[in-house]
N, C-alpha and C positions, 0 to 999 in steps of 0.2 A: 273219447268227449269229443261237444257238439262245435263246429265251428262253420263258420259262414262265408261261402265260396262265391268268388267272382268267377262266372261258369261262362260269362260272356261279354259282349258289351253290355251292358245295364239290365247285367240278371245278376242276383245274388240270389242264391241256396243255402238253405239249411242242409249240414250235411256230417255222417259220424266222421271222426278219424282216429286216428292211432293217439293215443295219449303219448307226450313227448317223454324223452328220457334225460336224467341225469348221466351224463355221458363223463365229461372233467372233473376233478376236481372243486374248481372254482362252480360250479354248474350252480343255479339257483331255478327254481322249480316255484313258479308263483300261479299262482288263481287268479285270474283277472277279472277287475270289477269295473270298471267302466273305460271306455274306449274311445275319445273322441274324433271328429269326423275333420278331416283334413280335406282343403282345396284341393293338396296333390292323390288323397285318394281316390280323390272323385273324376281327377286324371284317369285313372285308369280305370273307370267306372265306366266314362264314357267314351275313352277311345283307347282300351286296351293299354295305354303307352306313356312315356316319358321319354320324349326324344329316342334315343339308341337303348333307351328301359323298357324291354316289350315284355307285358304279362303272357304269361305260358298256361293257358284256360285248363283247368279249374286251377285256384290261384285266392289267397287271401290276401286282404289290404289289411290297412291298419299299424298304424304308430305309436299314436298317441293316449299312451294308458297309464294305468295304475290297477294295483293287485293287494293281494295277500301272499307271503311267503308260506309254500306248501312243504316245501325239503328244500337240503342244501348239500351240496356236496360236501365231502371228507376237511376238505381246505377251506371253505367259505370261513372268514370270521366278521365280515361286515356286517350281513345281517340272519336272523335264525328262522326259524319255523313262527307263525303269528306274527310276524312283522308287518306292517302297513307300509307297501311303499310306492312312491313316482320309478319311472323307469325310463331312459336312457335309450335312446332304441337302435344308438348306434355303435357298432364292434367292430372294432378295430383290433389289426394283428400285435401294435405296440412294440415291431421288429423294421419295419422299413425306415426308410429313408426319410418318408413326410412324417411317419410317430414319432421319428428320432428326433426331427426337427421340429416337433410341435403341433403339427399339425394332423393331428389322429382323423379331421373328417374328411382330409383327402387322401388315408390310408389305401396302399396299392389293391389290398385287397376286402376295403371297405364289406359289411355289410351293414345292410339298415332294414329293419323292419318292415316286411310291408312292399320294399324295392326287390324287383322279379332277381336271381333267384329266392332272396329270402322270405321264406312267409310272416305274414303282419301278423297281429294281434289279435283280430278277430277270434278267436278260439276261448273256449273254458280254461286250457289250460297255456302256459310258455313255456320256455326254459331261455335265459338269461344269461351273460355271464355274471359275477359279483360285480364288478366296475359300474355294472349299469344298473344297478339296483339301490336308489338312495332312500330309508327310513324318514318316514314323516312323524309328522309331531299328531298326539293323542289327537288334538283339536284340528286337523285338517282332516279335514273327506277326501277319501277315495275320488271326488268329481274333480276337486280343487287340484290337488294330485295330478290330474291327467290334463289339468291344463299348464304343467310346469313347462312341458315341452314348448308345446307355440313361444311361451311366457320365455324359453332358455332359448330362440329362435331373436327375438326381441332384443334380449341384453346382447346378444353376440354380435347384430349387426348397430345397436349404437354405439357398442365397444370398438367395432371396428371404422368406425363414421371420424369424425370429429371431436373434439371438445363441449361439451354439451353449455359448458358458462357460459350463461349473452348467447347464444347459440338464434338464430331463427331458423324456424325447421319448415319444411314442409312432407305430409304425406299422403301418397296417393293409393287410395285403398282405405277402409275404415272396417276391414276385417280382423279378425282376432290377432295375425301378425300386427299388422299396422294400427291397433289400439294398442299393444301390448309396447308398441316402439312410441308412443305418443308419453304410454304412464312412465317409462324408462327415462324418455327424453326430459321429462317434467321434472321428474325425481333428481337426475343429474344435473339440472339448474337450466335448462334452456330457457329464454326470454318469451318467445311466441313460437306457437306449432299453430300453421297452416295445413287443415285435412281436407281431401274431396273422398268423398264415394256416391254410386248412381243410389242409393239405398236410403230411404230417408231414416230409417232407424238406426242404421248407424253412422249416419252426419248427427242424428239426435245424443249415439253412445258417446262422439268425441267431442260434442260440447261438454256436455256432462262430467267428462271425464277432461277437461282442462284447455280442449283446442281453443284461441283464440278466433278463431272463424272456420267457417267447416261450410262446402259447396260440394255442388253437384255437378260436374263435368258435363250430362246430358243437356243442361237445363242454361249454364251460363259457361262465360269464356273465363273458369277460374283459372288460370296463369294471368291474365289479363287483370283479373279480380286481385290476388295477391301482390302482383307488383304494382296497385294504386294502392294496399297499404305498405308496401315492403318496396318502392324502385330503385334501394340499390339491388337489390335481389336477395333470394334467401342463400344461405348461407352450405347449406347441407336439405339434399332432399329425398327420402325414401319411395323406392317403386314397390308399393308391395301388391299390386294388382297382376301383376303378368302382361299387360296391355300397350302395345306400342302405343296409342296414343298418350299413354300415361307416361312412357319416357321421352318422347316427344314434349310434351308440357314440363315436365323436369328439367328437361336439361332449358327451355325455354326460363324459368323462373329462377336461375339461379346468379348469383352472382359471378363477375370473372373470380378465375379460383376456387370456383364451388365444389363440393361433391355429389353425384349422384351415385346415391347406393343400390343397386338393383338387388333389390330381396323377392318379389314375387318370382314366380315358375311362369314362362308363355306355354303357351299349347303351340303355338308355328313354330317351325324348325330355324326362323331367322327372324331378329330383331334390325333397327336398323337405326342410325341415329346420322345428324345432318354435318357433315362435317367444320361447315361454314361456320353453325354456331361452336359446337363441341372446340374446335380447332381455335379461335376466333379470341374466347373467351376462357380458352386453358384450362376447358375442367379437366375434373378428375373422374371417371367412371370406375366403381370396383360394385361384382358382384358380391352377394354372400351366400355361400354353400352351409345350409346349415346350420352349428352351430359347435364354438370350442368349447369344453370346460365350462357351460353357462349352468347349468341344471344345478348342482349346488347353489348358486349363485342367487337362480332366478328362483327357487325354492327355499332359500334365506331371507330372499322380496317380500314371495306369499306368507311366510310364516311370523318374520318381525314386522306384518302389518301396515309396512311400507308403498306394497301394493297390493290393492285386490280386485283380481279378474273374474270375480262370479260374477259380471254380470254380464260377460260374456260367454256365459252357458245358457243359452235363450231356449234351445226345447230338450227334453229327453226323450227315449225311446228303452221300451225292452230289446232284448240280444232279438228275439223274435222278429221285430219291426225295425233291423236293421237297415232294410232297403228303402224304408219309406225315411228313414235319416238321407240315406245317400240323395232320393230325388229329393227332400225338401233345399240342403246345399246348392247340388246342381240348380235347381231353378232360382235360386234366391229368395225362395218363398218365405211367410209367415213373417217376414222384418228377421230370420234368422241370421244371426253369430256366428253362433256354434252349437252344433247340434251333438248331444253326448247320449252314448249308450251302454243300460246301465247292462250290466251281466249276471250282475251280483249283487248282493246290500253289503250294505258294511259292515 
């Protein structure tokens, strides 16, 4: 099969790799259709690592994907050859203390597509456990199914925060995760949602998607502007860009007892909080790691029509153009929200 390998910092090369094989009775062989380029994929592309997770070149990245089932193990009942599916990229053991406590996302031996040492999905074929495969409806495109993974992170982030009914919400970073949080929060009853981003097209997308205000932190004191509208502060802020300045802005704009949800992945090894602000306001700071059991709910939100993330797929590339897709996302060029790599047709 063909696979797109990360062969060094900023270098992606097409190569021939062995076809993956079904080993376990619950394995599913998938022909990949569409892969979304995530910011975390670009971390490996630009630095070769995310924190302690270091890629050993050559390495295949990618984790947001959909495809068509080619073959299944003898024990598979959930899907069959020919089914079109969305893919959950996390593979947990189901037996450790974390899995048994309902926390498969912090499984002691978790494997995650495109996270060292587990290869990613930028390849023609992929084998995944049955429980990671979610059949999609006839009217759901493979591209839309590939957007389920980032939307599931948004669903989980909102679920882990506060009751949304009547809430005043801030979202710092209007990439696919931030825009997903916006849609989910409004659907759950948030009263007012304020959004920030440094890219004009993303600010425009946030306003079209229901934000009551959106601003650029490079041009305005966004915390001051939001506090003018909400002088008592916001109930919850979702930091979705992985930037220290956004963490500072988030703590500044929260009300006493408010909650900061740290969703973005920073490139820095350390971030900091001002204890005078966090302690005196008794703020709650919670990190979000991926998602837990939210792929199914996210897919249901899309297929029921309650959320439509299609506007996020702003740019499309062939498999051979994957390097161009990564460069576009790295540079935030062309007003990109989500770059989609099409490996095969519907």
